N, C-alpha and C positions, 0 to 999 in steps of 0.2 A: 297257286299256293296249296300245299298239301292239307287235306282234311284231317282233323284230329280223330283218331280211331282208338277206341279202348280195346282191352284184351279180348272181349267177347266179339266185337266187330271184326278184329283180325282173325279170330278163330272161325267165324262165319265165312269170311272171305277165303281162308285156306281150304275149308271144306268145299265151298262152291267152285274153287279153281280145280279141285280134284274131281268133283262130280257135280256139274251144273244142273243135272236132272234129279238130284236128291229131293225126295219129298220133304215138305216143310216139317212134318212131325219127326222125321228121322234127323233132319238137320238140328232141330230144337233139342232133341235128345243128345245128340253128339256134342253140342256146345253148352249144354246145361241150362237150357231155358224151357219154358212152356211154349207151345206152338204160337199163341197169339203175340207175345212180345218178340219172338224170333221173326215172325213174318213182318211185324212192324219195323224191326231193324233192317231186314232185307229191303223192304220198300224204301226206307230212308236212304240206304246206300245206293239204290237205283236212282232215286230222285236227285241225289247229290252228284250223280255222274261217276261215282266210284265204280259201280258195276255198269259198264257201257252197254253190254248185250250178252246174250247166251248163244253159243254156237256148237255145232257138232264137229269134232275133230276126226277127219277122214283118213283112211289108210290109202295114200296116194298110189302105192303099188297095185292095189286092187281095182283102181279106176283108171289106169293108164296115165298116171301122173306121178310115177315113183322116183323120177330122177330130179334132184335139186342141183342147180348150178348157180354160181355167183358170178356176176359180171360187174367189172369196174368200168365206169363210163367217164370219159373226158369230153367236155363241151368245147364247141368252137369259140365261144366267148363267155364272159362271166356276167353279162348284163341281165337285167330282169326279164327282158323279152325272151332271151335264149333259154333261161332257166324255166320260165313259165310255160314256154312252148314244149319243152321236154316233159315237164310234169303233166301237162294236159294229155300228151300222147301216151305216156307210160301208164297213166290211170285207165286207159282204154284197153289195155292188153291183159287179158285174164291170166295168161301164163306168168306174168310178173306178180308175185304174191307179196313181196316186200320191196320197198324203195326208200332209200335214205339219201338226202343231199349231204355231202360230206365236206368237212374241213380236212385238208391234208393232201395226200398225193393225187387222188382222183376226185372228180366232182360229184359222182353219184355211185352208189352201190345198190345193186338189185339182186334179188333172189328169184330165179325162174324155176318153175316146175314144168316138166315135160315127160313124155313117155320114155324117150331114149336119146342118145346123141344124134341120131339121124333127124329126129323131129326137132331137136334144138338147132341143128345146123340150118334147117328150113326157117325156123322162127328167127334166127339170127340174120339170115340173108334177106328174108322177106319183110321183116318188121323192125328189128333193132337198128340195122344199118340204114334203114329208110327214114329214121328220125332226123329231120333237117338240122337240129342243133347239136347232134353228136359228131364229134371229131374222131374218137377212137374208142374201141371196146376191147377189153381183155377179159377172157372168161377163165374162171377157176373151177375145176371139177373136184369135188370132195371125194375121197376114196372110201370114207366110212363116216357114218353119223355116230358120234360118241355120246352126245347129249342133245336132246331137243325137248324143251318144255315151254308151255305157255303160261305157267304159273309165275307170278311175280313174288319176290321174297317179302315176307311181312314180318 
């Protein structure tokens, strides 16, 4: 169930989504509060689980993980054991940065980051195709990233 957020909470969250390292005094100034009430609101948002964690967003191209690919996965069966086995194995693969169980044409959709197509081919052959619950994999290669954001609309 969504938590009731007022205008100031939403503004705080918008600013923190843009810059998670902003100093509390700067955040307070931007949202129109004094530092103490601002910090109190941030702590309440953290305690309520609205703010799950703070992370650094990296430039994948500068660390050898600049290629994102999407793979559509079909399972051999739809039973809980098959699905749970897939989930357990995929969670152990650091190259898989997103995984969604799907309703629709495929059973799962994953986003993989890797250095280049050659390294993806090795990952595909050595890891993805070795998952016992997987029947079929279709990979989509994006030509251009038009938009990528981690900010949720508030």
